[in-house]
N, C-alpha and C positions, 0 to 999 in steps of 0.2 A: 956856846951856848946854846942850851937846850930849844928846841923848836919842836911844838906839835901841831899838827896839823889835820882834823876830823873830816871825814868824807862820807857821803850815804846817806845822807837825810834826804827826806822828800814827801810827799802827799802821799798816805796810803788809806784804803777804807778799814773801818775796823774789822779786826781779825785776821788782818792782815800780815808781814813781814818785811821786815828791814834789817840791813845787815850793815852796821855802822863801822868805819876804820879811824885809827887815829895812827898818823904816823911820825913818827919820832926823828929827828935828824940834831945832830951837835954831839951827843951825847950817848953812849950805848944806854940802854935802860936794862940789860939782862941782870944788873945787880941790886934793881928797884921795884918794889911793889908800884902798881899804877890804878889807878881808878876812873869811873866814870861818875860824872855826876849829869843832871838838868835843872834846868829853871824854867819852869812855867811860866806865862804873864801871871803880874802881880803877885807872885810868889818867890821865895827865897829860893838860891842854888841848894839844892838836896843832894847826899851821896845815893849812889844807886846800886854801884859794885865794886870791887875790888879785888885784884888778882896779886897775889905774890911773884917774886922775882923769876921763879921759874914755871910758873902757871899751874903748878899744883895743887894750888889753894885758892879758892875762891869765895867772897861772900857778897850776899844782894842784900839790898832793901825787899820788906815784908811786900810791898807793893808790885816788886817784878820778879818776885822769886817763883821759878818755876814757869816761867815765859822768856826771861832773858838768860842768855848765857856768854858771859865773857871770858875771851881767850887771847894766846898772844903767843906770836911767832918772834922769838927773840933775834932769828937769823935776819929776818925783816924790817928787826926794830917795830914791830907794827903791832897795838892792838884792838880786838876786835870785838862787837857787841852786837850778839844776834839777837833779835827781839820778833819773837813771836806772839802770835796772840794779841796785838796791838789793839787799846784801846783807846777813847776820846781822850780822856786822861791821862794819857801818854804824851799827850802835845806837848812839847817843850824845845827849848834849845840844849843840845847835849854837847856837854864839853867831858874832854879827856883831861887827866890830871897828874902828875908827877912831882914827888917830892925829892929833890935833889941838891945836896949841898946846901941844907937850911933853906931851900928857897921852893917854894910853890911854883909851878909852871901850867898854865893853861892855853887850850888851843882859842881859836878864836869861836867854835863851836859850830854844829851843824844842826839845822833846823827839822824837827820832825813835826809832821801833821798829821792827825789820823780823825779823817773825817769822812762822811759818805756825801 
């Protein structure tokens, strides 16, 4: 059974940075692409980034392109989301996601609040 645990969220001022982590256990994810999603208050959950199994390929939503960088360390079975130049509209709960053996897995989420 795959388990995903996000960490690294918090309160940051506009223009600041945070690095989120997603630690996986139970299943080695080195053969699977994974993604980050976020859900702001009153809004639907939206995809913001994804990364290939090797980490060689990434894609980003237009809203975060150029500011966020997704990476992974398969030896640690962990994914990361480096978030720079944060804006108030980035405030949301951030979730990592993996689709493994025809099932969607989600972490519990980590809150990111961008406010002065």
